[in-house]
DRENPA-3360 file (N, C-alpha, C; in nm, 2 decimals, always signed):
BEGIN
1 = XXXXXXXX = -0.12/+2.34/-0.72/-0.25/+2.32/-0.64/-0.39/+2.26/-0.72 ~ -0.46/+2.17/-0.64/-0.52/+2.10/-0.66/-0.67/+2.16/-0.59 ~ -0.81/+2.17/-0.70/-0.92/+2.24/-0.63/-1.02/+2.08/-0.58 ~ -1.06/+2.13/-0.48/-1.15/+1.98/-0.43/-1.29/+2.05/-0.51 ~ -1.34/+2.00/-0.58/-1.52/+2.05/-0.66/-1.55/+1.97/-0.57 ~ -1.59/+1.82/-0.52/-1.68/+1.74/-0.49/-1.69/+1.79/-0.32 ~ -1.76/+1.71/-0.29/-1.80/+1.68/-0.12/-1.70/+1.62/-0.08 ~ -1.66/+1.55/-0.13/-1.54/+1.46/-0.08/-1.38/+1.44/-0.19;
9 = XXXXXXXX = -1.26/+1.40/-0.19/-1.17/+1.41/-0.25/-1.13/+1.27/-0.23 ~ -1.14/+1.19/-0.32/-1.06/+1.07/-0.31/-0.96/+1.03/-0.40 ~ -0.87/+0.97/-0.32/-0.72/+0.96/-0.33/-0.71/+0.76/-0.36 ~ -0.66/+0.73/-0.44/-0.64/+0.62/-0.50/-0.46/+0.56/-0.50 ~ -0.48/+0.52/-0.34/-0.33/+0.50/-0.34/-0.28/+0.32/-0.39 ~ -0.21/+0.31/-0.49/-0.13/+0.17/-0.54/+0.00/+0.21/-0.49 ~ +0.01/+0.08/-0.50/+0.18/+0.05/-0.41/+0.27/-0.07/-0.44 ~ +0.41/-0.07/-0.47/+0.47/-0.22/-0.50/+0.36/-0.27/-0.62;
17 = XXXXXXXX = +0.37/-0.23/-0.73/+0.30/-0.28/-0.89/+0.39/-0.37/-0.96 ~ +0.55/-0.35/-0.91/+0.66/-0.46/-0.97/+0.64/-0.49/-1.13 ~ +0.64/-0.44/-1.23/+0.66/-0.43/-1.33/+0.75/-0.49/-1.35 ~ +0.80/-0.64/-1.41/+0.94/-0.71/-1.47/+0.94/-0.64/-1.65 ~ +1.04/-0.77/-1.69/+1.11/-0.73/-1.77/+0.98/-0.81/-1.92 ~ +1.03/-0.67/-2.00/+0.97/-0.73/-2.16/+1.00/-0.81/-2.21 ~ +0.92/-0.93/-2.27/+0.76/-0.92/-2.26/+0.72/-0.94/-2.15 ~ +0.61/-0.88/-2.08/+0.52/-0.88/-1.96/+0.51/-1.06/-1.96;
25 = XXXXXXXX = +0.51/-1.09/-1.85/+0.49/-1.22/-1.87/+0.30/-1.21/-1.78 ~ +0.23/-1.34/-1.75/+0.08/-1.33/-1.69/+0.09/-1.25/-1.60 ~ +0.16/-1.27/-1.52/+0.11/-1.20/-1.38/+0.08/-1.01/-1.43 ~ +0.24/-0.99/-1.52/+0.25/-0.82/-1.52/+0.10/-0.78/-1.59 ~ +0.09/-0.86/-1.69/-0.03/-0.85/-1.80/-0.17/-0.84/-1.68 ~ -0.18/-0.91/-1.56/-0.30/-0.93/-1.53/-0.28/-0.80/-1.44 ~ -0.19/-0.74/-1.39/-0.14/-0.64/-1.28/-0.20/-0.51/-1.40 ~ -0.16/-0.48/-1.49/-0.24/-0.37/-1.59/-0.36/-0.40/-1.60;
33 = XXXXXXXX = -0.38/-0.49/-1.64/-0.55/-0.50/-1.65/-0.64/-0.46/-1.52 ~ -0.56/-0.49/-1.42/-0.66/-0.44/-1.26/-0.64/-0.30/-1.27 ~ -0.53/-0.26/-1.31/-0.54/-0.12/-1.26/-0.60/+0.02/-1.34 ~ -0.60/-0.05/-1.46/-0.68/-0.01/-1.58/-0.84/-0.02/-1.56 ~ -0.90/-0.15/-1.49/-1.06/-0.20/-1.45/-1.07/-0.09/-1.37 ~ -1.02/-0.07/-1.25/-1.04/+0.00/-1.16/-1.01/+0.13/-1.11 ~ -0.93/+0.20/-1.18/-0.93/+0.37/-1.24/-1.06/+0.39/-1.29 ~ -1.09/+0.29/-1.39/-1.19/+0.34/-1.46/-1.33/+0.31/-1.36;
41 = XXXXXXXX = -1.35/+0.22/-1.29/-1.45/+0.23/-1.18/-1.43/+0.32/-1.08 ~ -1.33/+0.35/-1.05/-1.28/+0.46/-0.90/-1.29/+0.59/-0.96 ~ -1.22/+0.64/-1.08/-1.22/+0.75/-1.15/-1.18/+0.86/-1.02 ~ -1.08/+0.87/-0.93/-1.01/+0.88/-0.85/-0.98/+1.03/-0.89 ~ -1.03/+1.12/-0.78/-0.94/+1.26/-0.78/-0.81/+1.32/-0.81 ~ -0.73/+1.15/-0.75/-0.58/+1.20/-0.73/-0.52/+1.03/-0.75 ~ -0.45/+1.01/-0.83/-0.36/+0.87/-0.81/-0.22/+0.89/-0.79 ~ -0.20/+0.79/-0.66/-0.07/+0.79/-0.59/-0.03/+0.69/-0.59;
49 = XXXXXXXX = +0.13/+0.65/-0.65/+0.20/+0.55/-0.63/+0.33/+0.55/-0.55 ~ +0.30/+0.47/-0.42/+0.38/+0.49/-0.32/+0.54/+0.39/-0.39 ~ +0.60/+0.37/-0.49/+0.70/+0.28/-0.50/+0.68/+0.17/-0.53 ~ +0.84/+0.11/-0.59/+0.82/-0.02/-0.67/+0.73/-0.04/-0.81 ~ +0.70/+0.07/-0.86/+0.69/+0.09/-0.99/+0.72/-0.08/-1.07 ~ +0.84/-0.09/-1.07/+0.87/-0.20/-1.15/+1.06/-0.22/-1.07 ~ +1.02/-0.37/-1.15/+1.15/-0.43/-1.08/+1.30/-0.37/-1.15 ~ +1.39/-0.34/-1.06/+1.51/-0.31/-1.23/+1.63/-0.41/-1.18;
57 = XXXXXXXX = +1.63/-0.47/-1.08/+1.75/-0.53/-1.09/+1.73/-0.69/-1.18 ~ +1.85/-0.74/-1.26/+1.86/-0.81/-1.37/+1.73/-0.78/-1.49 ~ +1.66/-0.66/-1.48/+1.57/-0.66/-1.62/+1.66/-0.59/-1.74 ~ +1.70/-0.61/-1.79/+1.78/-0.55/-1.94/+1.71/-0.43/-1.97 ~ +1.58/-0.38/-1.96/+1.55/-0.25/-1.98/+1.38/-0.22/-1.94 ~ +1.45/-0.16/-1.80/+1.34/-0.16/-1.69/+1.30/+0.00/-1.72 ~ +1.37/+0.11/-1.82/+1.31/+0.21/-1.86/+1.16/+0.19/-1.93 ~ +1.16/+0.09/-2.02/+1.09/+0.02/-2.15/+0.96/-0.02/-2.03;
65 = XXXXXXXX = +1.00/-0.12/-1.95/+0.89/-0.14/-1.86/+0.79/-0.05/-1.81 ~ +0.87/+0.09/-1.74/+0.80/+0.19/-1.68/+0.77/+0.26/-1.79 ~ +0.78/+0.29/-1.89/+0.76/+0.30/-2.03/+0.58/+0.27/-2.05 ~ +0.53/+0.17/-2.02/+0.41/+0.06/-2.06/+0.33/+0.14/-1.89 ~ +0.38/+0.17/-1.79/+0.28/+0.22/-1.71/+0.20/+0.36/-1.73 ~ +0.35/+0.40/-1.80/+0.33/+0.59/-1.80/+0.20/+0.54/-1.93 ~ +0.25/+0.46/-2.03/+0.15/+0.48/-2.11/+0.02/+0.41/-2.06 ~ -0.05/+0.30/-2.00/-0.18/+0.30/-1.91/-0.22/+0.42/-1.85;
73 = XXXXXXXX = -0.14/+0.48/-1.81/-0.18/+0.63/-1.71/-0.23/+0.75/-1.78 ~ -0.17/+0.75/-1.90/-0.17/+0.80/-2.00/-0.34/+0.84/-2.07 ~ -0.36/+0.71/-2.08/-0.52/+0.68/-2.13/-0.61/+0.73/-2.00 ~ -0.61/+0.78/-1.92/-0.68/+0.84/-1.80/-0.65/+0.97/-1.81 ~ -0.74/+1.06/-1.77/-0.72/+1.23/-1.74/-0.70/+1.22/-1.58 ~ -0.66/+1.13/-1.49/-0.67/+1.16/-1.32/-0.56/+1.22/-1.32 ~ -0.53/+1.28/-1.27/-0.39/+1.34/-1.19/-0.30/+1.20/-1.13 ~ -0.16/+1.23/-1.12/-0.07/+1.11/-1.08/+0.02/+1.18/-1.00;
81 = XXXXXXXX = +0.07/+1.16/-0.90/+0.16/+1.17/-0.82/+0.23/+1.05/-0.79 ~ +0.35/+1.05/-0.78/+0.44/+0.92/-0.72/+0.57/+0.97/-0.67 ~ +0.64/+0.89/-0.58/+0.74/+0.86/-0.51/+0.79/+0.73/-0.52 ~ +0.91/+0.74/-0.53/+1.00/+0.60/-0.61/+1.06/+0.52/-0.49 ~ +1.05/+0.35/-0.50/+1.08/+0.25/-0.41/+1.21/+0.19/-0.41 ~ +1.25/+0.14/-0.35/+1.37/+0.04/-0.30/+1.44/-0.07/-0.46 ~ +1.31/-0.09/-0.55/+1.33/-0.19/-0.63/+1.37/-0.10/-0.76 ~ +1.32/+0.01/-0.76/+1.28/+0.12/-0.87/+1.43/+0.15/-0.99;
89 = XXXXXXXX = +1.57/+0.19/-0.89/+1.70/+0.20/-0.94/+1.74/+0.14/-0.90 ~ +1.75/-0.04/-0.87/+1.87/-0.11/-0.83/+2.01/-0.10/-0.94 ~ +1.99/-0.08/-1.05/+2.08/-0.10/-1.17/+2.07/-0.02/-1.23 ~ +2.03/-0.03/-1.37/+2.05/+0.08/-1.44/+1.99/+0.20/-1.47 ~ +1.87/+0.25/-1.38/+1.85/+0.36/-1.39/+1.87/+0.42/-1.24 ~ +1.93/+0.55/-1.25/+1.89/+0.68/-1.14/+1.79/+0.72/-1.09 ~ +1.77/+0.79/-1.00/+1.66/+0.86/-0.93/+1.65/+1.00/-1.06 ~ +1.72/+1.02/-1.13/+1.68/+1.15/-1.20/+1.64/+1.11/-1.31;
97 = XXXXXXXX = +1.69/+0.91/-1.38/+1.64/+0.88/-1.50/+1.53/+0.86/-1.48 ~ +1.44/+0.84/-1.36/+1.33/+0.79/-1.31/+1.25/+0.95/-1.33 ~ +1.28/+1.04/-1.28/+1.21/+1.11/-1.32/+1.20/+1.19/-1.46 ~ +1.31/+1.14/-1.55/+1.26/+1.23/-1.70/+1.16/+1.15/-1.76 ~ +1.13/+0.99/-1.70/+1.07/+0.91/-1.75/+0.92/+0.94/-1.73 ~ +0.91/+1.01/-1.60/+0.84/+1.02/-1.50/+0.72/+1.19/-1.58 ~ +0.82/+1.22/-1.64/+0.78/+1.35/-1.71/+0.68/+1.33/-1.86 ~ +0.70/+1.22/-1.85/+0.61/+1.19/-2.02/+0.46/+1.14/-1.98;
105 = XXXXXXXX = +0.46/+1.12/-1.81/+0.34/+1.13/-1.77/+0.25/+1.26/-1.80 ~ +0.10/+1.24/-1.89/+0.04/+1.41/-1.93/-0.01/+1.46/-1.81 ~ -0.04/+1.40/-1.70/-0.12/+1.44/-1.63/-0.06/+1.44/-1.49 ~ +0.07/+1.45/-1.50/+0.19/+1.42/-1.34/+0.10/+1.59/-1.25 ~ +0.13/+1.53/-1.20/+0.05/+1.65/-1.05/+0.20/+1.74/-1.05 ~ +0.09/+1.84/-1.03/+0.16/+2.01/-0.98/+0.24/+1.97/-0.87 ~ +0.39/+1.98/-0.85/+0.44/+2.00/-0.73/+0.46/+2.10/-0.69 ~ +0.48/+2.13/-0.58/+0.51/+2.25/-0.48/+0.62/+2.22/-0.41;
113 = XXXXXXXX = +0.72/+2.29/-0.39/+0.84/+2.32/-0.28/+0.93/+2.19/-0.32 ~ +0.92/+2.15/-0.49/+1.05/+2.04/-0.50/+1.16/+2.05/-0.49 ~ +1.27/+1.94/-0.39/+1.37/+1.98/-0.34/+1.41/+1.83/-0.34 ~ +1.55/+1.86/-0.42/+1.64/+1.68/-0.47/+1.75/+1.69/-0.34 ~ +1.75/+1.59/-0.28/+1.86/+1.58/-0.15/+2.02/+1.55/-0.23 ~ +2.08/+1.57/-0.14/+2.23/+1.53/-0.18/+2.25/+1.38/-0.26 ~ +2.14/+1.30/-0.25/+2.16/+1.18/-0.32/+2.06/+1.15/-0.43 ~ +2.00/+1.27/-0.45/+1.91/+1.28/-0.56/+1.78/+1.24/-0.55;
121 = XXXXXXXX = +1.73/+1.21/-0.41/+1.59/+1.22/-0.40/+1.50/+1.32/-0.37 ~ +1.37/+1.29/-0.46/+1.29/+1.40/-0.44/+1.18/+1.39/-0.32 ~ +1.17/+1.54/-0.27/+1.08/+1.55/-0.18/+0.98/+1.68/-0.25 ~ +0.84/+1.70/-0.21/+0.80/+1.81/-0.27/+0.63/+1.76/-0.23 ~ +0.54/+1.88/-0.22/+0.40/+1.88/-0.13/+0.30/+1.90/-0.26 ~ +0.19/+1.85/-0.23/+0.06/+1.87/-0.36/-0.04/+1.92/-0.25 ~ -0.03/+2.03/-0.32/-0.16/+2.09/-0.21/-0.32/+2.11/-0.23 ~ -0.37/+2.08/-0.16/-0.56/+2.06/-0.22/-0.63/+2.18/-0.13;
129 = XXXXXXXX = -0.69/+2.23/-0.22/-0.77/+2.40/-0.20/-0.92/+2.36/-0.21 ~ -0.99/+2.42/-0.10/-1.10/+2.45/-0.13/-1.19/+2.53/-0.11 ~ -1.24/+2.57/-0.20/-1.29/+2.70/-0.21/-1.20/+2.81/-0.22 ~ -1.07/+2.81/-0.26/-0.97/+2.89/-0.26/-0.92/+2.91/-0.11 ~ -0.96/+2.80/-0.04/-0.86/+2.79/+0.10/-0.79/+2.67/+0.10 ~ -0.66/+2.66/+0.16/-0.58/+2.57/+0.17/-0.61/+2.44/+0.28 ~ -0.63/+2.29/+0.24/-0.72/+2.28/+0.33/-0.65/+2.13/+0.38 ~ -0.55/+2.10/+0.27/-0.44/+1.98/+0.30/-0.36/+1.98/+0.21;
137 = XXXXXXXX = -0.21/+1.93/+0.29/-0.09/+1.92/+0.21/-0.05/+1.78/+0.20 ~ +0.03/+1.74/+0.10/+0.04/+1.62/+0.06/+0.15/+1.61/+0.09 ~ +0.29/+1.55/+0.18/+0.41/+1.55/+0.15/+0.46/+1.45/+0.13 ~ +0.54/+1.46/+0.02/+0.61/+1.32/-0.07/+0.79/+1.31/+0.00 ~ +0.79/+1.23/+0.02/+0.96/+1.17/+0.06/+0.98/+1.05/-0.04 ~ +1.09/+1.08/-0.15/+1.16/+0.96/-0.20/+1.26/+0.92/-0.07 ~ +1.24/+0.80/-0.04/+1.31/+0.72/+0.08/+1.44/+0.67/+0.02 ~ +1.47/+0.62/-0.13/+1.56/+0.57/-0.14/+1.54/+0.42/-0.19;
145 = XXXXXXXX = +1.68/+0.33/-0.17/+1.68/+0.20/-0.16/+1.73/+0.18/-0.04 ~ +1.90/+0.11/-0.04/+1.97/+0.02/+0.05/+2.02/+0.16/+0.10 ~ +2.06/+0.16/+0.27/+2.15/+0.24/+0.35/+2.28/+0.28/+0.27 ~ +2.34/+0.38/+0.29/+2.46/+0.43/+0.22/+2.58/+0.33/+0.35 ~ +2.51/+0.32/+0.47/+2.61/+0.27/+0.59/+2.66/+0.17/+0.59 ~ +2.54/+0.07/+0.54/+2.58/-0.08/+0.49/+2.54/-0.14/+0.40 ~ +2.51/-0.29/+0.38/+2.46/-0.38/+0.26/+2.36/-0.42/+0.29 ~ +2.28/-0.42/+0.40/+2.16/-0.55/+0.49/+2.06/-0.42/+0.54;
153 = XXXXXXXX = +2.06/-0.30/+0.55/+1.94/-0.23/+0.61/+1.85/-0.14/+0.47 ~ +1.74/-0.06/+0.48/+1.73/-0.01/+0.41/+1.75/+0.17/+0.42 ~ +1.73/+0.24/+0.31/+1.78/+0.39/+0.33/+1.69/+0.43/+0.39 ~ +1.68/+0.54/+0.47/+1.64/+0.62/+0.58/+1.65/+0.79/+0.51 ~ +1.51/+0.84/+0.58/+1.49/+0.97/+0.52/+1.63/+1.05/+0.56 ~ +1.68/+1.12/+0.48/+1.79/+1.22/+0.51/+1.76/+1.33/+0.61 ~ +1.88/+1.39/+0.64/+1.87/+1.52/+0.73/+1.82/+1.58/+0.64 ~ +1.87/+1.63/+0.52/+1.84/+1.73/+0.43/+1.71/+1.76/+0.38;
161 = XXXXXXXX = +1.64/+1.60/+0.33/+1.50/+1.63/+0.34/+1.44/+1.65/+0.47 ~ +1.46/+1.64/+0.60/+1.41/+1.65/+0.70/+1.39/+1.80/+0.73 ~ +1.54/+1.88/+0.69/+1.56/+2.02/+0.68/+1.46/+2.09/+0.59 ~ +1.47/+2.01/+0.45/+1.33/+2.06/+0.37/+1.18/+2.06/+0.46 ~ +1.16/+1.98/+0.50/+1.02/+1.93/+0.53/+1.00/+2.06/+0.67 ~ +1.10/+2.11/+0.74/+1.06/+2.21/+0.86/+1.08/+2.34/+0.81 ~ +1.11/+2.36/+0.65/+1.15/+2.48/+0.62/+1.02/+2.51/+0.51 ~ +0.90/+2.39/+0.48/+0.80/+2.39/+0.41/+0.69/+2.42/+0.48;
169 = XXXXXXXX = +0.70/+2.35/+0.61/+0.57/+2.33/+0.68/+0.59/+2.46/+0.77 ~ +0.74/+2.57/+0.80/+0.72/+2.67/+0.82/+0.64/+2.79/+0.72 ~ +0.69/+2.74/+0.60/+0.66/+2.83/+0.53/+0.45/+2.85/+0.51 ~ +0.43/+2.71/+0.52/+0.25/+2.75/+0.52/+0.17/+2.77/+0.65 ~ +0.28/+2.81/+0.76/+0.22/+2.86/+0.89/+0.29/+2.99/+0.87 ~ +0.34/+3.04/+0.82/+0.39/+3.20/+0.80/+0.23/+3.23/+0.72 ~ +0.17/+3.15/+0.60/+0.09/+3.18/+0.56/-0.05/+3.18/+0.62 ~ -0.05/+3.15/+0.78/-0.17/+3.11/+0.80/-0.23/+3.01/+0.76;
177 = XXXXXXXX = -0.14/+2.89/+0.70/-0.24/+2.77/+0.71/-0.25/+2.68/+0.77 ~ -0.40/+2.63/+0.83/-0.42/+2.54/+0.96/-0.48/+2.44/+0.88 ~ -0.38/+2.30/+0.84/-0.47/+2.25/+0.73/-0.41/+2.08/+0.80 ~ -0.51/+1.97/+0.82/-0.46/+1.85/+0.81/-0.38/+1.79/+0.72 ~ -0.25/+1.74/+0.76/-0.15/+1.69/+0.63/-0.15/+1.55/+0.64 ~ -0.09/+1.50/+0.49/-0.09/+1.37/+0.48/+0.06/+1.37/+0.41 ~ +0.12/+1.24/+0.47/+0.25/+1.19/+0.40/+0.27/+1.09/+0.37 ~ +0.36/+1.10/+0.25/+0.34/+0.98/+0.14/+0.49/+0.89/+0.12;
185 = XXXXXXXX = +0.55/+0.80/+0.10/+0.64/+0.74/+0.12/+0.62/+0.63/+0.10 ~ +0.77/+0.53/+0.02/+0.81/+0.40/-0.01/+0.84/+0.32/+0.12 ~ +0.95/+0.34/+0.22/+0.97/+0.23/+0.30/+0.97/+0.33/+0.44 ~ +0.85/+0.21/+0.50/+0.80/+0.25/+0.66/+0.88/+0.31/+0.76 ~ +0.84/+0.42/+0.80/+0.94/+0.46/+0.92/+0.95/+0.38/+1.02 ~ +1.08/+0.38/+1.13/+1.06/+0.31/+1.21/+0.98/+0.29/+1.34 ~ +0.86/+0.39/+1.35/+0.79/+0.40/+1.42/+0.65/+0.33/+1.39 ~ +0.70/+0.26/+1.25/+0.53/+0.18/+1.26/+0.57/+0.05/+1.30;
193 = XXXXXXXX = +0.65/+0.04/+1.44/+0.67/-0.05/+1.48/+0.59/-0.11/+1.64 ~ +0.58/+0.06/+1.66/+0.48/+0.12/+1.78/+0.35/+0.08/+1.74 ~ +0.34/+0.15/+1.61/+0.18/+0.18/+1.53/+0.13/+0.02/+1.54 ~ +0.22/-0.07/+1.49/+0.19/-0.18/+1.51/+0.14/-0.26/+1.60 ~ +0.14/-0.19/+1.71/+0.11/-0.28/+1.85/-0.03/-0.23/+1.88 ~ -0.07/-0.14/+1.80/-0.24/-0.04/+1.79/-0.30/-0.04/+1.66 ~ -0.31/-0.18/+1.61/-0.41/-0.19/+1.47/-0.55/-0.14/+1.50 ~ -0.61/-0.08/+1.40/-0.73/-0.04/+1.43/-0.80/-0.09/+1.27;
201 = XXXXXXXX = -0.73/-0.13/+1.18/-0.75/-0.22/+1.09/-0.69/-0.23/+1.00 ~ -0.73/-0.40/+0.89/-0.62/-0.44/+0.79/-0.53/-0.58/+0.91 ~ -0.44/-0.61/+0.80/-0.36/-0.74/+0.83/-0.19/-0.73/+0.87 ~ -0.16/-0.78/+0.96/-0.02/-0.72/+0.99/+0.06/-0.87/+0.99 ~ +0.07/-0.90/+0.85/+0.11/-1.05/+0.79/+0.27/-1.07/+0.80 ~ +0.35/-0.95/+0.77/+0.50/-0.94/+0.74/+0.55/-1.02/+0.81 ~ +0.70/-1.08/+0.78/+0.73/-1.17/+0.87/+0.91/-1.12/+0.84 ~ +0.99/-1.14/+0.94/+1.14/-1.13/+0.90/+1.17/-1.00/+0.84;
209 = XXXXXXXX = +1.17/-0.90/+0.87/+1.13/-0.84/+0.97/+1.00/-0.83/+0.94 ~ +0.90/-0.75/+1.07/+0.77/-0.78/+1.06/+0.73/-0.59/+0.98 ~ +0.83/-0.50/+1.01/+0.81/-0.41/+0.98/+0.98/-0.40/+0.86 ~ +0.97/-0.37/+0.75/+1.12/-0.36/+0.71/+1.16/-0.18/+0.70 ~ +1.19/-0.14/+0.83/+1.21/+0.02/+0.79/+1.33/+0.03/+0.82 ~ +1.41/+0.14/+0.81/+1.56/+0.16/+0.80/+1.62/+0.13/+0.95 ~ +1.72/+0.08/+0.96/+1.76/+0.09/+1.09/+1.80/+0.19/+1.20 ~ +1.85/+0.34/+1.08/+1.88/+0.45/+1.10/+1.80/+0.56/+1.17;
217 = XXXXXXXX = +1.72/+0.57/+1.25/+1.65/+0.65/+1.29/+1.66/+0.81/+1.25 ~ +1.63/+0.88/+1.15/+1.71/+1.01/+1.15/+1.59/+1.05/+1.21 ~ +1.46/+1.06/+1.26/+1.37/+1.17/+1.35/+1.26/+1.24/+1.26 ~ +1.23/+1.14/+1.13/+1.15/+1.24/+1.09/+1.00/+1.23/+1.15 ~ +0.94/+1.13/+1.19/+0.80/+1.11/+1.27/+0.84/+1.21/+1.38 ~ +0.90/+1.22/+1.49/+0.94/+1.31/+1.62/+0.90/+1.47/+1.55 ~ +0.96/+1.52/+1.42/+0.91/+1.61/+1.39/+0.73/+1.64/+1.39 ~ +0.72/+1.52/+1.28/+0.58/+1.52/+1.26/+0.46/+1.54/+1.38;
225 = XXXXXXXX = +0.53/+1.47/+1.53/+0.47/+1.46/+1.66/+0.48/+1.62/+1.69 ~ +0.58/+1.67/+1.68/+0.56/+1.80/+1.76/+0.53/+1.95/+1.68 ~ +0.51/+1.88/+1.57/+0.47/+2.02/+1.49/+0.29/+1.98/+1.48 ~ +0.27/+1.85/+1.49/+0.11/+1.84/+1.49/+0.02/+1.94/+1.39 ~ +0.05/+1.84/+1.27/-0.04/+1.86/+1.15/-0.03/+1.77/+1.07 ~ +0.04/+1.68/+1.09/+0.04/+1.56/+0.94/-0.07/+1.46/+1.07 ~ -0.17/+1.41/+1.00/-0.26/+1.30/+1.06/-0.22/+1.14/+1.01 ~ -0.21/+1.18/+0.93/-0.17/+1.04/+0.81/-0.05/+1.02/+0.77;
233 = XXXXXXXX = +0.03/+0.86/+0.76/+0.16/+0.87/+0.70/+0.12/+0.72/+0.60 ~ +0.14/+0.72/+0.53/+0.07/+0.63/+0.40/+0.22/+0.56/+0.34 ~ +0.25/+0.41/+0.31/+0.39/+0.37/+0.31/+0.32/+0.24/+0.22 ~ +0.46/+0.22/+0.14/+0.46/+0.06/+0.08/+0.53/-0.01/+0.13 ~ +0.61/-0.10/+0.04/+0.72/-0.20/+0.09/+0.69/-0.33/+0.12 ~ +0.60/-0.30/+0.22/+0.62/-0.45/+0.30/+0.49/-0.54/+0.24 ~ +0.46/-0.61/+0.14/+0.38/-0.67/+0.09/+0.26/-0.75/+0.16 ~ +0.30/-0.80/+0.27/+0.20/-0.86/+0.36/+0.16/-0.78/+0.46;
241 = XXXXXXXX = +0.16/-0.66/+0.47/+0.07/-0.58/+0.56/+0.03/-0.51/+0.49 ~ -0.13/-0.43/+0.53/-0.21/-0.31/+0.50/-0.29/-0.25/+0.62 ~ -0.22/-0.25/+0.69/-0.29/-0.21/+0.83/-0.27/-0.05/+0.86 ~ -0.39/+0.00/+0.95/-0.39/+0.09/+0.96/-0.33/+0.07/+1.17 ~ -0.23/+0.16/+1.18/-0.21/+0.13/+1.35/-0.19/+0.33/+1.39 ~ -0.17/+0.35/+1.55/-0.19/+0.44/+1.53/-0.07/+0.48/+1.67 ~ +0.03/+0.53/+1.69/+0.11/+0.58/+1.72/+0.13/+0.74/+1.79 ~ +0.14/+0.78/+1.87/+0.15/+0.90/+1.90/+0.04/+1.04/+1.83;
249 = XXXXXXXX = -0.08/+0.98/+1.83/-0.16/+1.04/+1.78/-0.16/+1.05/+1.60 ~ -0.08/+1.00/+1.53/-0.08/+0.97/+1.41/-0.11/+0.83/+1.37 ~ -0.14/+0.86/+1.25/-0.20/+0.70/+1.23/-0.12/+0.65/+1.09 ~ -0.09/+0.54/+1.09/+0.05/+0.50/+1.02/-0.03/+0.34/+0.96 ~ -0.03/+0.38/+0.84/-0.09/+0.33/+0.72/+0.01/+0.23/+0.60 ~ +0.01/+0.12/+0.61/+0.03/+0.06/+0.44/-0.07/+0.06/+0.39 ~ -0.06/+0.11/+0.24/-0.12/+0.06/+0.11/-0.14/-0.06/+0.07 ~ -0.20/-0.11/-0.03/-0.19/-0.26/-0.03/-0.13/-0.32/-0.14;
257 = XXXXXXXX = -0.09/-0.41/-0.12/+0.03/-0.43/-0.29/-0.10/-0.48/-0.41 ~ -0.05/-0.40/-0.49/-0.13/-0.37/-0.60/-0.13/-0.47/-0.75 ~ +0.07/-0.51/-0.72/+0.09/-0.63/-0.85/+0.11/-0.74/-0.82 ~ +0.09/-0.81/-0.93/+0.09/-0.98/-0.89/+0.27/-1.07/-0.90 ~ +0.33/-0.92/-0.97/+0.48/-1.03/-0.96/+0.56/-1.01/-0.91 ~ +0.52/-1.04/-0.78/+0.62/-1.02/-0.67/+0.60/-1.10/-0.52 ~ +0.66/-1.10/-0.43/+0.59/-1.18/-0.30/+0.52/-1.17/-0.22 ~ +0.40/-1.20/-0.16/+0.31/-1.18/-0.06/+0.17/-1.22/-0.08;
265 = XXXXXXXX = +0.12/-1.28/+0.07/-0.01/-1.37/+0.02/-0.11/-1.27/+0.06 ~ -0.09/-1.14/+0.09/-0.24/-1.06/+0.07/-0.31/-1.05/-0.07 ~ -0.43/-1.04/-0.09/-0.48/-1.02/-0.17/-0.48/-0.91/-0.24 ~ -0.44/-0.90/-0.39/-0.42/-0.80/-0.47/-0.47/-0.68/-0.45 ~ -0.47/-0.57/-0.49/-0.61/-0.42/-0.44/-0.53/-0.29/-0.41 ~ -0.56/-0.19/-0.38/-0.52/-0.08/-0.38/-0.63/+0.01/-0.23 ~ -0.58/+0.09/-0.18/-0.63/+0.16/-0.09/-0.70/+0.32/-0.15 ~ -0.80/+0.35/-0.08/-0.88/+0.47/-0.12/-0.87/+0.57/-0.01;
273 = XXXXXXXX = -0.84/+0.69/-0.04/-0.80/+0.82/+0.07/-0.93/+0.88/+0.07 ~ -1.02/+0.87/+0.14/-1.13/+1.02/+0.13/-1.11/+1.10/+0.24 ~ -1.12/+1.20/+0.17/-1.08/+1.37/+0.25/-1.24/+1.45/+0.25 ~ -1.31/+1.48/+0.35/-1.42/+1.57/+0.33/-1.35/+1.67/+0.47 ~ -1.42/+1.76/+0.44/-1.42/+1.90/+0.59/-1.43/+1.85/+0.71 ~ -1.46/+1.74/+0.68/-1.49/+1.66/+0.84/-1.40/+1.58/+0.88 ~ -1.34/+1.53/+0.80/-1.25/+1.40/+0.85/-1.21/+1.37/+0.68 ~ -1.08/+1.29/+0.79/-1.00/+1.19/+0.65/-1.04/+1.00/+0.68;
281 = XXXXXXXX = -1.07/+0.97/+0.60/-1.10/+0.81/+0.62/-1.03/+0.78/+0.51 ~ -0.98/+0.61/+0.54/-0.91/+0.55/+0.42/-0.95/+0.37/+0.45 ~ -0.95/+0.30/+0.31/-0.98/+0.18/+0.35/-0.93/+0.11/+0.19 ~ -0.93/-0.05/+0.26/-0.87/-0.14/+0.13/-0.95/-0.17/+0.06 ~ -0.96/-0.18/-0.08/-1.01/-0.25/-0.21/-0.96/-0.33/-0.26 ~ -1.01/-0.45/-0.30/-0.94/-0.56/-0.35/-0.98/-0.55/-0.52 ~ -0.93/-0.64/-0.57/-0.93/-0.65/-0.71/-1.00/-0.78/-0.74 ~ -1.11/-0.77/-0.80/-1.18/-0.91/-0.83/-1.22/-0.94/-0.99;
% end
């Protein structure tokens, strides 16, 4: 449970930090400096990292790189929520290893309804309360790495995770919780293609493909539409997209690439999500 004490609840979304091998190169040092600077300036109520915290492929000790990010986040009292990306566990680290490292965060968010699917990927919720009333539920999905069905496409939300989502959503409904909810994951859902045709804000610069979503669509987005409570989906993954697009009443949103040690022409920065009693607003802020 997180208590919303101010008029608005501020979330800072970081994504695609991509810390590499120790000793860090100049790009990684600059990334950490910018994250430290802007957490200090924003003082968000919640920091959310939507995957690719590190590179793991070809890195001798990726756990040590992750530990440096943990050490930085532990300098601050701000709660932190994490879901992982395709680069976080490419070689020596498993999803379980990542969660064990995550436990070293002093201010890791209180997870509700935590579930681990058959391939070791976690889904959970974070609850936002205002004056003892549940106002918003944030759903987190670990979208994995590469598809288990072929060697070329990205992983997909599992049927286990979708079943978990339906059961979790139903449990909130049974408690008469009328909420406006958010979803956070790393790899965009396939419906981001349609959302890219109706962009409200931001840039759609990614190429080949423009949306790097799974080839297999397991239907999570359709569940969101029919259940009519998810208002925003936030992802990372495609470094040259940071747009807000709408499809079937749901805002499909990219974070802004936050790390310098990776590809992409977009300026580096982060996304702010502001939640009030009246509305949810989001916008990108760039490092300077």
